[in-house]
Each structure stands twice: as structure tokens, then as C-alpha cells.
N, C-alpha and C positions, 0 to 999 in steps of 0.2 A: 605664201607660206613655204612652198617647196623650195623657192629660191633661197630663202633664209637658211635652210638646212644644207642645200647642196653647194652654194657658192663657197663657204669656207673650206669645205672638203676638197672641192675642185682646185681652189687656189693652192691648197697645201701640197698638191701633187705636182706642181710645176717643177719643183726641184726634187722630184721623187727619187732620182738616182744620182749618185755622186759624180762629180766632174772629173776631168782628165788628171793624170798624175803630174802635170807640169808644175803647178804651184802647191804651196804647203799652207794648210790652215790647221792648227792644232787647238785642242780644247783642254781646259783644266779638268774637265770631267774624265777624259779618257787617256790623255797623254799619248794618243795615237793620232795619226793624220786624218782629219775629218774628210779629206779628199779621197781617202782610200775606202771610206765606209759607204755601204749602200750600192756598190757596183755589183749587181747580182746577175748571174747567168740565168737564162740565155740572153737576156736583153742587154746586159752590160750598161754602158753609159746611155742614159735617156734624157736628152735635152733638146726636144724638137724645136723649141723657140730660140735656141742658142743663147739663152740668158746668161749662162756661165761666162762666156767670152765677152758679152756685151756689158754685163754688170757684175764683175767678179767680186767687187767689194760687198755686194748684197748677199753673197752665198751664205755667209755665216748666219744671217737672220733667217734666210729661207730654210736652212737646215734646222735651226732652233724651232721654227714654226712647225716644220714637218715632224720633228721629234715630239713636241708637245701635243699636236693634233693626233698623232698616233697613240700617245698614251691615253688621251681623252677618249678616243674611239674604242680602244681596248676595254676601258671601263664601261663605255656605252653598250658595247656588244654583250658584255657580261650582265649588265643590268637589264638589258632587253630580254635575254634568255631567262633570267630569274623572274622578272615580272610577268613575262608571257606564260610562265608555268604557274602563275597565281601564288607565288611565294611573296608574301607581304608582311609588313610589320603588324603586330597586334595593336589594338587601341585605336585612338581617334586622331585623324589628321587635323580636324578642326572641331574641338568639343563644343564650341559655341554654336556652330552650324550643324552639329550632329553628323559630321562626315567621318566615317572610318576609313582607314587605309584600304581596307578590302572593298570599299565602295568605288574606288577609282578604277575605271576600265583599264584593261591591259592595252598595250600598244601605244602608238603615237598620239591618238586622240584623247588618251587619259590625261594628257597635259592640260586640256581645256576644261577638265573637271576639277582642277585645283583652284581654290579660292584665290582672288587677286592678292590677298595678303600673303598667301603662301608663295606665289610666284615672285612677289617683291622680295621675300626673304631668300629665295633661291638665287635671284639675280644679285642681291647684296652679298651673299656668300661667295658667289663666283667672282665678283669684283674684288672681294678681300683676298681670295686666292691669287687672282691675276696680278694685283697691284702690290700686295704685301708679302704673302706667305711664299708663293711660287711665282715670282715676277717674270713676265715675259721678256724683260730686259736682260735676264740672266741667261745668256746664250749657251753656256756650257751644259745646261740641263741638270746640274748637280745641286739639288735642293737640300741635301743632307738627310734625306729620308729613304728608307728601304734600301734596295741594292745600290741605288745611285749615291748613297752616302758612304759606301764602303768601297775603297779603292782595291780593285782586283790587280794583284801585282804582276801576274803573268801577262805580258803584252798580247800574246796570241789568244789567250782565254778572254781577255778584256775586249779585243777586237771582235771575237766571235759573238760575245754577248751583246755588244753594241749593234752589230749587224743584225742579230736576231731581233733586237728591239725595233730597229727601223723596219725590217720586213714584216714583223708581226703587226706593227702599227699601220703599215700600208694596207695590209690585208684587212685589218679591222676597219679602216676608213672605207674601203670598198664594201665590207660586210654590212656595216650599219647603214650606209647609204642604200645598199640593195634592199635591206629590210624595210626601210622607210618607203622606198619606191614601190616595193611589192605590196605593202599594206595599202598604199594609196590606190594602186591599180586594181587590186582584187577586193579591197574592202575587208580583208581578213588579216589578223595578226599572224606573225610567223608561226606561232603555236597552232592556230586554227588552220592554217594552210597545210602544215605537216600532218596534223591529226586527221584531217579530212582527205588526205591524199592529193591535195591540190598543189602539186609540185612545180607547176609552171604558171606564172602569172599571165601568160598569153593563151592558156588553154581554157577549157570550160569547167575545170575542177575535177575532171575524171582522168586521173593518172597524170603522167608527165606531160604529154602533149594534148 
């Protein structure tokens, strides 16, 4: 189970930082050089496996995957915070099985309390998004919704926003993975850890250490 969650996130970080300035790859989304995006101080260029030089033609896909995974991770972090604070929909998740939304436990293991029919609907919706609405094959990331459907005319402002998106997405990927690992190690959700003062998953629950 843990591998199913961690592997996509780890793969998405392979091209976590942009490549050298030598070649040019531009995208219809931003009209700025993709190669200039994501080089963040103090790390700068981060390509320990040297994949950029070995497979430069695959960089565009890796950047598209990183961008999409970052967006998904940002939504996941927000959803994790909301659900961990017991903010749920009113009504029934499954009227036929008499399961309310409030009956679903918070945290990772709440997933296993959802009836199989509900999980099938979730997977079908994800497939619809991935294949039709927001296709993975659209590398520029411009799906015509939200900020990404509005062209920012100032190149400096556009580059700043795109860099912010990449960095926030990277942080969110680390954040949601950390939350999952912390819950598995401690047996407590993020909310339970913080409210009980269990700030370190490696301690005994009494303070930070």
C-alpha cells in the first residue's frame, strides 16, 4: 500500500528542478522558456541522475508530470487538512448502506471505509479527468480553467507565478507524503498528532522529541 502512494510522488521529483540554459523548450501555457523555470536557490539545478543530458527529449513530459502531480498534491494537502479537522459534507455517502459522510474516519485509512461502489466511482471520475477533461497528453498544462486559462501578459509576472506553482507543488508533494508516512508510523492522523502534542513521529508522543 505504501509503495502505491510513494512511487508516483518519488518519480515526479526526478525532474524536480529545471535543466541548464543551453537548450530552449517553450510552452503554449506560459510563452516563457520552460528550461528557465524551477531553478530555485540555493539548490539551483538538481539532476543527480543526469537525465536531462541523457534524455533531453523526455524533459517536456517530465515537466508536465511534475506540474500535474504538484497540482494534485496541493489539492490533497488541502483536503487532508479539511477532513482531519472533521469538516465533512452533510447527508449520506451511501443511503442504501446507511453510511453518512461523517461516519468515514479521518486520515488515510478512511479510504477503506468507503464502499466498493464509491471507490469505483472515484476511479472512473479520475479516469475521465485524466483522459478527457484534463488530459495528461496536454503537456503545456493549460486546461482553460482557473488561472491557467488566463494569459498573464507581463512575462516577469507570468514566470514568477509559474515558478511559484512549481515550488508550491513540490512542497505539497513532500507534505502529503510526509503526512501519510507520519500517520502510518504513529497510528495518528495529522490532526491527532498536533492536538496531542505528538510533534515527532520518532518520539513517544511527549513533545517534539
